PyMOL Python script that loads the backbone (N, CA, C, O; Angstrom):
from pymol import cmd

cmd.read_pdbstr("""\
ATOM      1  N   MET A   1     -91.032-169.238 -97.912  1.00  0.00           N
ATOM      2  CA  MET A   1     -90.465-170.516 -98.938  1.00  0.00           C
ATOM      3  C   MET A   1     -91.119-171.439 -98.290  1.00  0.00           C
ATOM      4  O   MET A   1     -91.177-171.602 -97.071  1.00  0.00           O
ATOM      5  N   ASN A   2     -91.676-172.123 -99.235  1.00  0.00           N
ATOM      6  CA  ASN A   2     -91.447-173.494 -98.859  1.00  0.00           C
ATOM      7  C   ASN A   2     -90.141-174.638 -98.953  1.00  0.00           C
ATOM      8  O   ASN A   2     -89.580-174.407-100.025  1.00  0.00           O
ATOM      9  N   GLU A   3     -89.703-175.356 -98.505  1.00  0.00           N
ATOM     10  CA  GLU A   3     -88.970-176.426 -97.889  1.00  0.00           C
ATOM     11  C   GLU A   3     -88.198-176.384 -99.180  1.00  0.00           C
ATOM     12  O   GLU A   3     -87.141-175.767 -99.309  1.00  0.00           O
ATOM     13  N   GLN A   4     -88.721-176.994-100.015  1.00  0.00           N
ATOM     14  CA  GLN A   4     -87.764-176.806-101.711  1.00  0.00           C
ATOM     15  C   GLN A   4     -86.568-175.782-102.371  1.00  0.00           C
ATOM     16  O   GLN A   4     -85.383-175.638-102.671  1.00  0.00           O
ATOM     17  N   ALA A   5     -87.870-175.228-102.328  1.00  0.00           N
ATOM     18  CA  ALA A   5     -87.112-173.635-102.207  1.00  0.00           C
ATOM     19  C   ALA A   5     -86.129-173.271-101.900  1.00  0.00           C
ATOM     20  O   ALA A   5     -85.240-172.623-102.453  1.00  0.00           O
ATOM     21  N   GLN A   6     -86.439-174.237 -99.777  1.00  0.00           N
ATOM     22  CA  GLN A   6     -84.504-172.999 -98.975  1.00  0.00           C
ATOM     23  C   GLN A   6     -84.361-173.765 -99.071  1.00  0.00           C
ATOM     24  O   GLN A   6     -84.603-174.037 -97.895  1.00  0.00           O
ATOM     25  N   GLU A   7     -84.016-175.068 -99.656  1.00  0.00           N
ATOM     26  CA  GLU A   7     -83.050-175.706 -99.897  1.00  0.00           C
ATOM     27  C   GLU A   7     -82.656-175.424-101.038  1.00  0.00           C
ATOM     28  O   GLU A   7     -81.581-174.848-100.870  1.00  0.00           O
ATOM     29  N   LEU A   8     -82.949-175.501-102.446  1.00  0.00           N
ATOM     30  CA  LEU A   8     -82.261-175.043-103.461  1.00  0.00           C
ATOM     31  C   LEU A   8     -81.470-173.507-103.496  1.00  0.00           C
ATOM     32  O   LEU A   8     -80.435-173.363-104.146  1.00  0.00           O
ATOM     33  N   LYS A   9     -81.971-172.602-102.867  1.00  0.00           N
ATOM     34  CA  LYS A   9     -82.012-171.337-101.853  1.00  0.00           C
ATOM     35  C   LYS A   9     -80.143-171.939-101.125  1.00  0.00           C
ATOM     36  O   LYS A   9     -79.318-171.450-101.897  1.00  0.00           O
ATOM     37  N   LYS A  10     -79.715-172.414-100.469  1.00  0.00           N
ATOM     38  CA  LYS A  10     -79.161-173.011 -99.557  1.00  0.00           C
ATOM     39  C   LYS A  10     -78.441-173.970-100.721  1.00  0.00           C
ATOM     40  O   LYS A  10     -77.267-173.604-100.662  1.00  0.00           O
ATOM     41  N   LYS A  11     -78.496-174.641-101.387  1.00  0.00           N
ATOM     42  CA  LYS A  11     -77.020-174.813-101.913  1.00  0.00           C
ATOM     43  C   LYS A  11     -76.694-174.280-103.213  1.00  0.00           C
ATOM     44  O   LYS A  11     -75.581-174.498-103.693  1.00  0.00           O
ATOM     45  N   ILE A  12     -77.511-173.640-103.792  1.00  0.00           N
ATOM     46  CA  ILE A  12     -76.953-172.126-104.831  1.00  0.00           C
ATOM     47  C   ILE A  12     -75.829-171.466-104.116  1.00  0.00           C
ATOM     48  O   ILE A  12     -74.700-171.317-104.581  1.00  0.00           O
ATOM     49  N   ILE A  13     -76.493-170.848-102.213  1.00  0.00           N
ATOM     50  CA  ILE A  13     -75.438-170.028-101.824  1.00  0.00           C
ATOM     51  C   ILE A  13     -74.078-170.754-101.611  1.00  0.00           C
ATOM     52  O   ILE A  13     -73.006-170.183-101.811  1.00  0.00           O
ATOM     53  N   GLN A  14     -74.204-172.314-101.108  1.00  0.00           N
ATOM     54  CA  GLN A  14     -73.701-172.518-100.918  1.00  0.00           C
ATOM     55  C   GLN A  14     -72.212-173.024-101.788  1.00  0.00           C
ATOM     56  O   GLN A  14     -71.050-173.222-101.432  1.00  0.00           O
ATOM     57  N   LYS A  15     -73.283-173.139-103.691  1.00  0.00           N
ATOM     58  CA  LYS A  15     -71.906-173.107-104.598  1.00  0.00           C
ATOM     59  C   LYS A  15     -71.691-172.007-104.997  1.00  0.00           C
ATOM     60  O   LYS A  15     -71.585-172.003-106.223  1.00  0.00           O
ATOM     61  N   ILE A  16     -71.515-170.593-104.329  1.00  0.00           N
ATOM     62  CA  ILE A  16     -71.204-169.351-105.125  1.00  0.00           C
ATOM     63  C   ILE A  16     -70.496-168.967-103.951  1.00  0.00           C
ATOM     64  O   ILE A  16     -69.693-168.067-104.197  1.00  0.00           O
ATOM     65  N   LEU A  17     -70.514-169.426-102.464  1.00  0.00           N
ATOM     66  CA  LEU A  17     -69.965-169.018-102.258  1.00  0.00           C
ATOM     67  C   LEU A  17     -67.811-169.847-101.485  1.00  0.00           C
ATOM     68  O   LEU A  17     -67.364-170.961-101.756  1.00  0.00           O
ATOM     69  N   SER A  18     -67.237-168.961-100.773  1.00  0.00           N
ATOM     70  CA  SER A  18     -66.371-169.890-100.794  1.00  0.00           C
ATOM     71  C   SER A  18     -66.666-170.479 -99.152  1.00  0.00           C
ATOM     72  O   SER A  18     -67.420-170.139 -98.241  1.00  0.00           O
ATOM     73  N   LYS A  19     -65.969-171.193 -99.281  1.00  0.00           N
ATOM     74  CA  LYS A  19     -66.012-172.178 -97.937  1.00  0.00           C
ATOM     75  C   LYS A  19     -66.094-171.116 -96.946  1.00  0.00           C
ATOM     76  O   LYS A  19     -67.284-170.828 -96.813  1.00  0.00           O
ATOM     77  N   GLU A  20     -65.117-170.175 -95.946  1.00  0.00           N
ATOM     78  CA  GLU A  20     -65.110-168.615 -95.467  1.00  0.00           C
ATOM     79  C   GLU A  20     -66.007-168.015 -94.969  1.00  0.00           C
ATOM     80  O   GLU A  20     -66.301-167.673 -93.824  1.00  0.00           O
ATOM     81  N   ALA A  21     -66.826-167.814 -96.862  1.00  0.00           N
ATOM     82  CA  ALA A  21     -68.085-166.915 -96.377  1.00  0.00           C
ATOM     83  C   ALA A  21     -69.460-167.456 -95.708  1.00  0.00           C
ATOM     84  O   ALA A  21     -70.348-166.773 -95.197  1.00  0.00           O
ATOM     85  N   VAL A  22     -69.384-169.170 -95.879  1.00  0.00           N
ATOM     86  CA  VAL A  22     -70.577-169.308 -95.766  1.00  0.00           C
ATOM     87  C   VAL A  22     -70.148-169.751 -93.985  1.00  0.00           C
ATOM     88  O   VAL A  22     -71.080-170.284 -93.383  1.00  0.00           O
ATOM     89  N   GLU A  23     -69.863-169.708 -93.810  1.00  0.00           N
ATOM     90  CA  GLU A  23     -69.581-169.625 -91.987  1.00  0.00           C
ATOM     91  C   GLU A  23     -69.595-168.427 -92.011  1.00  0.00           C
ATOM     92  O   GLU A  23     -70.614-167.980 -91.484  1.00  0.00           O
ATOM     93  N   ARG A  24     -68.737-167.479 -92.491  1.00  0.00           N
ATOM     94  CA  ARG A  24     -69.422-165.720 -92.011  1.00  0.00           C
ATOM     95  C   ARG A  24     -71.043-165.899 -91.915  1.00  0.00           C
ATOM     96  O   ARG A  24     -71.771-165.901 -90.922  1.00  0.00           O
ATOM     97  N   LEU A  25     -71.388-166.070 -93.494  1.00  0.00           N
ATOM     98  CA  LEU A  25     -72.970-165.715 -93.516  1.00  0.00           C
ATOM     99  C   LEU A  25     -73.812-166.564 -91.973  1.00  0.00           C
ATOM    100  O   LEU A  25     -74.629-165.940 -91.296  1.00  0.00           O
ATOM    101  N   GLY A  26     -73.468-167.815 -91.697  1.00  0.00           N
ATOM    102  CA  GLY A  26     -73.670-168.686 -90.604  1.00  0.00           C
ATOM    103  C   GLY A  26     -73.304-167.776 -89.446  1.00  0.00           C
ATOM    104  O   GLY A  26     -74.365-167.877 -88.830  1.00  0.00           O
ATOM    105  N   ARG A  27     -72.615-167.017 -88.761  1.00  0.00           N
ATOM    106  CA  ARG A  27     -72.263-166.866 -87.569  1.00  0.00           C
ATOM    107  C   ARG A  27     -73.348-165.328 -88.004  1.00  0.00           C
ATOM    108  O   ARG A  27     -73.911-164.839 -87.025  1.00  0.00           O
ATOM    109  N   VAL A  28     -73.567-164.748 -89.142  1.00  0.00           N
ATOM    110  CA  VAL A  28     -74.584-163.590 -89.487  1.00  0.00           C
ATOM    111  C   VAL A  28     -76.119-163.928 -88.807  1.00  0.00           C
ATOM    112  O   VAL A  28     -76.931-163.485 -87.995  1.00  0.00           O
ATOM    113  N   ARG A  29     -75.827-165.364 -90.024  1.00  0.00           N
ATOM    114  CA  ARG A  29     -77.336-166.041 -88.866  1.00  0.00           C
ATOM    115  C   ARG A  29     -78.056-165.937 -87.815  1.00  0.00           C
ATOM    116  O   ARG A  29     -79.179-165.724 -87.358  1.00  0.00           O
ATOM    117  N   LEU A  30     -76.726-166.225 -87.554  1.00  0.00           N
ATOM    118  CA  LEU A  30     -76.747-166.731 -85.811  1.00  0.00           C
ATOM    119  C   LEU A  30     -77.612-164.852 -84.712  1.00  0.00           C
ATOM    120  O   LEU A  30     -78.493-164.719 -83.863  1.00  0.00           O
ATOM    121  N   THR A  31     -76.969-164.182 -85.214  1.00  0.00           N
ATOM    122  CA  THR A  31     -77.080-162.278 -84.482  1.00  0.00           C
ATOM    123  C   THR A  31     -78.096-162.201 -85.566  1.00  0.00           C
ATOM    124  O   THR A  31     -79.113-162.858 -85.343  1.00  0.00           O
ATOM    125  N   LYS A  32     -78.050-161.539 -86.702  1.00  0.00           N
ATOM    126  CA  LYS A  32     -78.339-160.657 -87.286  1.00  0.00           C
ATOM    127  C   LYS A  32     -79.404-161.431 -88.433  1.00  0.00           C
ATOM    128  O   LYS A  32     -79.853-160.819 -89.402  1.00  0.00           O
ATOM    129  N   PRO A  33     -79.704-162.817 -88.155  1.00  0.00           N
ATOM    130  CA  PRO A  33     -81.233-163.193 -88.971  1.00  0.00           C
ATOM    131  C   PRO A  33     -82.095-162.257 -90.809  1.00  0.00           C
ATOM    132  O   PRO A  33     -82.564-162.730 -91.844  1.00  0.00           O
ATOM    133  N   GLU A  34     -81.873-160.803 -90.281  1.00  0.00           N
ATOM    134  CA  GLU A  34     -82.795-161.006 -91.374  1.00  0.00           C
ATOM    135  C   GLU A  34     -81.651-160.146 -92.469  1.00  0.00           C
ATOM    136  O   GLU A  34     -81.842-159.880 -93.656  1.00  0.00           O
ATOM    137  N   LEU A  35     -80.705-159.901 -91.813  1.00  0.00           N
ATOM    138  CA  LEU A  35     -79.612-159.202 -92.914  1.00  0.00           C
ATOM    139  C   LEU A  35     -79.233-160.523 -93.477  1.00  0.00           C
ATOM    140  O   LEU A  35     -78.874-160.125 -94.585  1.00  0.00           O
ATOM    141  N   ALA A  36     -79.043-161.881 -93.516  1.00  0.00           N
ATOM    142  CA  ALA A  36     -77.953-163.065 -93.844  1.00  0.00           C
ATOM    143  C   ALA A  36     -79.515-163.156 -95.161  1.00  0.00           C
ATOM    144  O   ALA A  36     -79.424-163.279 -96.382  1.00  0.00           O
ATOM    145  N   GLU A  37     -80.674-163.053 -94.398  1.00  0.00           N
ATOM    146  CA  GLU A  37     -81.379-163.411 -95.538  1.00  0.00           C
ATOM    147  C   GLU A  37     -82.267-161.793 -96.651  1.00  0.00           C
ATOM    148  O   GLU A  37     -83.243-161.675 -97.391  1.00  0.00           O
ATOM    149  N   GLN A  38     -81.238-160.944 -96.154  1.00  0.00           N
ATOM    150  CA  GLN A  38     -80.570-159.906 -97.300  1.00  0.00           C
ATOM    151  C   GLN A  38     -79.965-160.172 -98.162  1.00  0.00           C
ATOM    152  O   GLN A  38     -80.413-160.426 -99.280  1.00  0.00           O
ATOM    153  N   VAL A  39     -78.353-160.174 -97.706  1.00  0.00           N
ATOM    154  CA  VAL A  39     -77.666-160.991 -98.564  1.00  0.00           C
ATOM    155  C   VAL A  39     -77.604-162.695 -99.408  1.00  0.00           C
ATOM    156  O   VAL A  39     -76.832-163.132-100.260  1.00  0.00           O
ATOM    157  N   GLU A  40     -78.548-163.191 -98.845  1.00  0.00           N
ATOM    158  CA  GLU A  40     -78.547-164.345 -99.625  1.00  0.00           C
ATOM    159  C   GLU A  40     -79.621-163.496-100.483  1.00  0.00           C
ATOM    160  O   GLU A  40     -78.945-163.366-101.503  1.00  0.00           O
ATOM    161  N   MET A  41     -80.749-162.876-100.745  1.00  0.00           N
ATOM    162  CA  MET A  41     -81.698-162.842-101.615  1.00  0.00           C
ATOM    163  C   MET A  41     -80.622-162.068-102.714  1.00  0.00           C
ATOM    164  O   MET A  41     -80.669-162.431-103.889  1.00  0.00           O
ATOM    165  N   TYR A  42     -79.607-160.944-102.288  1.00  0.00           N
ATOM    166  CA  TYR A  42     -79.287-159.841-103.487  1.00  0.00           C
ATOM    167  C   TYR A  42     -77.832-161.184-104.158  1.00  0.00           C
ATOM    168  O   TYR A  42     -77.606-161.105-105.365  1.00  0.00           O
ATOM    169  N   LEU A  43     -77.249-161.941-103.587  1.00  0.00           N
ATOM    170  CA  LEU A  43     -76.571-163.059-104.653  1.00  0.00           C
ATOM    171  C   LEU A  43     -77.271-163.711-105.002  1.00  0.00           C
ATOM    172  O   LEU A  43     -77.129-164.030-106.182  1.00  0.00           O
ATOM    173  N   LEU A  44     -78.235-164.210-104.381  1.00  0.00           N
ATOM    174  CA  LEU A  44     -79.006-164.886-105.606  1.00  0.00           C
ATOM    175  C   LEU A  44     -79.185-164.384-106.527  1.00  0.00           C
ATOM    176  O   LEU A  44     -79.095-165.074-107.543  1.00  0.00           O
ATOM    177  N   GLN A  45     -79.569-162.781-106.684  1.00  0.00           N
ATOM    178  CA  GLN A  45     -80.110-162.132-107.787  1.00  0.00           C
ATOM    179  C   GLN A  45     -79.105-161.374-108.490  1.00  0.00           C
ATOM    180  O   GLN A  45     -79.479-160.510-109.284  1.00  0.00           O
ATOM    181  N   LEU A  46     -78.001-161.565-108.320  1.00  0.00           N
ATOM    182  CA  LEU A  46     -76.977-161.564-108.807  1.00  0.00           C
ATOM    183  C   LEU A  46     -76.221-163.043-109.841  1.00  0.00           C
ATOM    184  O   LEU A  46     -75.783-162.788-110.963  1.00  0.00           O
ATOM    185  N   TYR A  47     -76.162-164.506-109.285  1.00  0.00           N
ATOM    186  CA  TYR A  47     -76.209-165.505-110.109  1.00  0.00           C
ATOM    187  C   TYR A  47     -77.531-164.976-110.694  1.00  0.00           C
ATOM    188  O   TYR A  47     -77.340-163.834-111.111  1.00  0.00           O
ATOM    189  N   LYS A  48     -78.504-165.286-110.837  1.00  0.00           N
ATOM    190  CA  LYS A  48     -80.189-165.429-111.381  1.00  0.00           C
ATOM    191  C   LYS A  48     -79.356-164.863-112.679  1.00  0.00           C
ATOM    192  O   LYS A  48     -79.123-165.456-113.733  1.00  0.00           O
ATOM    193  N   ALA A  49     -78.885-163.208-112.184  1.00  0.00           N
ATOM    194  CA  ALA A  49     -78.009-162.681-113.340  1.00  0.00           C
ATOM    195  C   ALA A  49     -77.883-162.939-113.989  1.00  0.00           C
ATOM    196  O   ALA A  49     -78.491-163.056-115.053  1.00  0.00           O
ATOM    197  N   GLY A  50     -76.006-163.386-113.197  1.00  0.00           N
ATOM    198  CA  GLY A  50     -75.281-164.067-114.273  1.00  0.00           C
ATOM    199  C   GLY A  50     -74.289-163.320-113.939  1.00  0.00           C
ATOM    200  O   GLY A  50     -73.206-163.822-114.239  1.00  0.00           O
ATOM    201  N   LYS A  51     -74.225-162.125-113.338  1.00  0.00           N
ATOM    202  CA  LYS A  51     -73.114-160.495-112.962  1.00  0.00           C
ATOM    203  C   LYS A  51     -71.755-161.798-112.068  1.00  0.00           C
ATOM    204  O   LYS A  51     -70.531-161.670-112.106  1.00  0.00           O
ATOM    205  N   LEU A  52     -72.638-163.057-111.284  1.00  0.00           N
ATOM    206  CA  LEU A  52     -70.861-163.059-110.762  1.00  0.00           C
ATOM    207  C   LEU A  52     -70.246-164.380-111.298  1.00  0.00           C
ATOM    208  O   LEU A  52     -70.628-165.547-111.379  1.00  0.00           O
ATOM    209  N   LYS A  53     -68.933-163.567-111.685  1.00  0.00           N
ATOM    210  CA  LYS A  53     -67.810-164.124-111.987  1.00  0.00           C
ATOM    211  C   LYS A  53     -66.874-165.092-110.843  1.00  0.00           C
ATOM    212  O   LYS A  53     -66.302-164.796-109.794  1.00  0.00           O
ATOM    213  N   GLY A  54     -67.008-166.205-111.504  1.00  0.00           N
ATOM    214  CA  GLY A  54     -66.623-167.187-110.134  1.00  0.00           C
ATOM    215  C   GLY A  54     -67.285-166.748-108.350  1.00  0.00           C
ATOM    216  O   GLY A  54     -67.715-165.718-107.828  1.00  0.00           O
ATOM    217  N   GLU A  55     -67.137-167.653-108.058  1.00  0.00           N
ATOM    218  CA  GLU A  55     -67.387-167.752-106.544  1.00  0.00           C
ATOM    219  C   GLU A  55     -66.993-166.666-105.468  1.00  0.00           C
ATOM    220  O   GLU A  55     -66.584-165.579-105.876  1.00  0.00           O
ATOM    221  N   VAL A  56     -67.077-166.864-104.350  1.00  0.00           N
ATOM    222  CA  VAL A  56     -67.932-164.873-103.418  1.00  0.00           C
ATOM    223  C   VAL A  56     -66.369-165.019-102.717  1.00  0.00           C
ATOM    224  O   VAL A  56     -65.821-166.110-102.564  1.00  0.00           O
ATOM    225  N   SER A  57     -65.919-164.046-102.425  1.00  0.00           N
ATOM    226  CA  SER A  57     -64.805-164.531-101.536  1.00  0.00           C
ATOM    227  C   SER A  57     -65.665-164.203-100.030  1.00  0.00           C
ATOM    228  O   SER A  57     -66.847-163.947 -99.800  1.00  0.00           O
ATOM    229  N   ASP A  58     -64.155-164.384 -98.941  1.00  0.00           N
ATOM    230  CA  ASP A  58     -64.948-163.575 -97.492  1.00  0.00           C
ATOM    231  C   ASP A  58     -64.749-162.145 -97.740  1.00  0.00           C
ATOM    232  O   ASP A  58     -65.421-161.287 -97.169  1.00  0.00           O
ATOM    233  N   GLU A  59     -64.091-161.959 -98.347  1.00  0.00           N
ATOM    234  CA  GLU A  59     -64.069-159.751 -98.655  1.00  0.00           C
ATOM    235  C   GLU A  59     -64.886-159.848 -98.909  1.00  0.00           C
ATOM    236  O   GLU A  59     -65.882-159.743 -98.193  1.00  0.00           O
ATOM    237  N   GLN A  60     -64.833-160.187-100.470  1.00  0.00           N
ATOM    238  CA  GLN A  60     -66.617-160.095-100.709  1.00  0.00           C
ATOM    239  C   GLN A  60     -67.601-160.035-100.126  1.00  0.00           C
ATOM    240  O   GLN A  60     -68.497-159.217-100.337  1.00  0.00           O
ATOM    241  N   LEU A  61     -67.596-161.014 -99.177  1.00  0.00           N
ATOM    242  CA  LEU A  61     -69.207-161.221 -98.807  1.00  0.00           C
ATOM    243  C   LEU A  61     -69.154-160.070 -97.225  1.00  0.00           C
ATOM    244  O   LEU A  61     -70.152-159.638 -96.648  1.00  0.00           O
ATOM    245  N   LYS A  62     -67.677-159.802 -96.832  1.00  0.00           N
ATOM    246  CA  LYS A  62     -67.669-158.659 -95.925  1.00  0.00           C
ATOM    247  C   LYS A  62     -68.040-157.167 -96.204  1.00  0.00           C
ATOM    248  O   LYS A  62     -68.180-156.263 -95.381  1.00  0.00           O
ATOM    249  N   ALA A  63     -68.209-157.113 -98.024  1.00  0.00           N
ATOM    250  CA  ALA A  63     -68.643-155.611 -98.141  1.00  0.00           C
ATOM    251  C   ALA A  63     -70.129-155.705 -98.983  1.00  0.00           C
ATOM    252  O   ALA A  63     -70.981-154.894 -99.346  1.00  0.00           O
ATOM    253  N   VAL A  64     -69.932-157.145 -99.071  1.00  0.00           N
ATOM    254  CA  VAL A  64     -71.525-157.192 -99.428  1.00  0.00           C
ATOM    255  C   VAL A  64     -72.807-156.323 -97.868  1.00  0.00           C
ATOM    256  O   VAL A  64     -73.863-155.690 -97.849  1.00  0.00           O
ATOM    257  N   LEU A  65     -71.740-156.888 -96.781  1.00  0.00           N
ATOM    258  CA  LEU A  65     -72.376-157.079 -95.616  1.00  0.00           C
ATOM    259  C   LEU A  65     -72.748-155.586 -95.194  1.00  0.00           C
ATOM    260  O   LEU A  65     -73.802-155.181 -94.704  1.00  0.00           O
ATOM    261  N   GLU A  66     -71.733-154.966 -95.479  1.00  0.00           N
ATOM    262  CA  GLU A  66     -70.701-153.268 -94.707  1.00  0.00           C
ATOM    263  C   GLU A  66     -71.843-152.712 -95.547  1.00  0.00           C
ATOM    264  O   GLU A  66     -72.722-152.066 -94.977  1.00  0.00           O
ATOM    265  N   ALA A  67     -71.901-152.941 -97.021  1.00  0.00           N
ATOM    266  CA  ALA A  67     -72.636-151.898 -98.626  1.00  0.00           C
ATOM    267  C   ALA A  67     -74.361-151.583 -97.709  1.00  0.00           C
ATOM    268  O   ALA A  67     -75.062-150.590 -97.513  1.00  0.00           O
ATOM    269  N   LEU A  68     -74.477-153.662 -97.219  1.00  0.00           N
ATOM    270  CA  LEU A  68     -76.074-153.241 -96.563  1.00  0.00           C
ATOM    271  C   LEU A  68     -76.511-152.824 -95.348  1.00  0.00           C
ATOM    272  O   LEU A  68     -77.684-152.542 -95.101  1.00  0.00           O
ATOM    273  N   THR A  69     -75.742-152.784 -94.695  1.00  0.00           N
ATOM    274  CA  THR A  69     -75.339-152.162 -93.351  1.00  0.00           C
ATOM    275  C   THR A  69     -75.832-151.010 -92.971  1.00  0.00           C
ATOM    276  O   THR A  69     -76.704-150.706 -92.158  1.00  0.00           O
ATOM    277  N   THR A  70     -74.977-150.255 -93.853  1.00  0.00           N
ATOM    278  CA  THR A  70     -74.479-148.861 -93.938  1.00  0.00           C
ATOM    279  C   THR A  70     -75.987-148.159 -94.213  1.00  0.00           C
ATOM    280  O   THR A  70     -76.445-147.241 -93.532  1.00  0.00           O
ATOM    281  N   LYS A  71     -76.669-148.806 -95.386  1.00  0.00           N
ATOM    282  CA  LYS A  71     -77.909-148.309 -95.591  1.00  0.00           C
ATOM    283  C   LYS A  71     -78.837-148.075 -94.929  1.00  0.00           C
ATOM    284  O   LYS A  71     -79.594-147.177 -95.296  1.00  0.00           O
ATOM    285  N   LYS A  72     -79.048-148.656 -93.966  1.00  0.00           N
ATOM    286  CA  LYS A  72     -79.815-148.492 -92.633  1.00  0.00           C
ATOM    287  C   LYS A  72     -79.403-147.868 -91.864  1.00  0.00           C
ATOM    288  O   LYS A  72     -80.359-147.618 -91.130  1.00  0.00           O
ATOM    289  N   GLU A  73     -78.575-147.409 -91.498  1.00  0.00           N
ATOM    290  CA  GLU A  73     -77.851-146.474 -90.926  1.00  0.00           C
ATOM    291  C   GLU A  73     -77.962-144.799 -90.312  1.00  0.00           C
ATOM    292  O   GLU A  73     -77.011-144.369 -89.659  1.00  0.00           O
ATOM    293  N   PHE A  74     -78.381-144.492 -90.401  1.00  0.00           N
ATOM    294  CA  PHE A  74     -78.517-142.839 -90.449  1.00  0.00           C
ATOM    295  C   PHE A  74     -78.230-142.061 -88.928  1.00  0.00           C
ATOM    296  O   PHE A  74     -78.131-142.653 -87.853  1.00  0.00           O
ATOM    297  N   ARG A  75     -78.146-140.852 -89.101  1.00  0.00           N
ATOM    298  CA  ARG A  75     -77.529-140.467 -88.184  1.00  0.00           C
ATOM    299  C   ARG A  75     -78.173-138.838 -87.809  1.00  0.00           C
ATOM    300  O   ARG A  75     -77.910-137.944 -88.614  1.00  0.00           O
ATOM    301  N   ILE A  76     -79.148-138.456 -86.373  1.00  0.00           N
ATOM    302  CA  ILE A  76     -78.973-137.079 -86.111  1.00  0.00           C
ATOM    303  C   ILE A  76     -77.867-136.517 -85.901  1.00  0.00           C
ATOM    304  O   ILE A  76     -76.966-136.960 -85.189  1.00  0.00           O
ATOM    305  N   ILE A  77     -77.868-134.898 -86.876  1.00  0.00           N
ATOM    306  CA  ILE A  77     -77.340-134.701 -86.130  1.00  0.00           C
ATOM    307  C   ILE A  77     -77.777-133.002 -86.214  1.00  0.00           C
ATOM    308  O   ILE A  77     -78.411-132.315 -87.015  1.00  0.00           O
ATOM    309  N   LYS A  78     -77.104-132.773 -84.995  1.00  0.00           N
ATOM    310  CA  LYS A  78     -78.090-131.571 -83.900  1.00  0.00           C
ATOM    311  C   LYS A  78     -77.291-129.969 -84.444  1.00  0.00           C
ATOM    312  O   LYS A  78     -77.657-128.900 -83.956  1.00  0.00           O
TER     313      LYS A  78
END
""", "prot")
cmd.dss("prot")
cmd.show_as("cartoon", "prot")
cmd.util.cbc("prot")
cmd.orient("prot")
């Protein structure tokens, strides 16, 4: 992604997330940058499809993070 596209993505994310959610996503980016990228792409898809009604709260962001992380987990049962 070029620099202009990155800047546009950042502006849209800041527009659709609450202040607390932006801060949480920033902390996630420090520890799991690939997860933060997944969340941003998911939110951008929802935004472009017009499925986001209002601002995404911290609680809603937590739910998205949990949903995306539980998809990848698997257990080996003996």
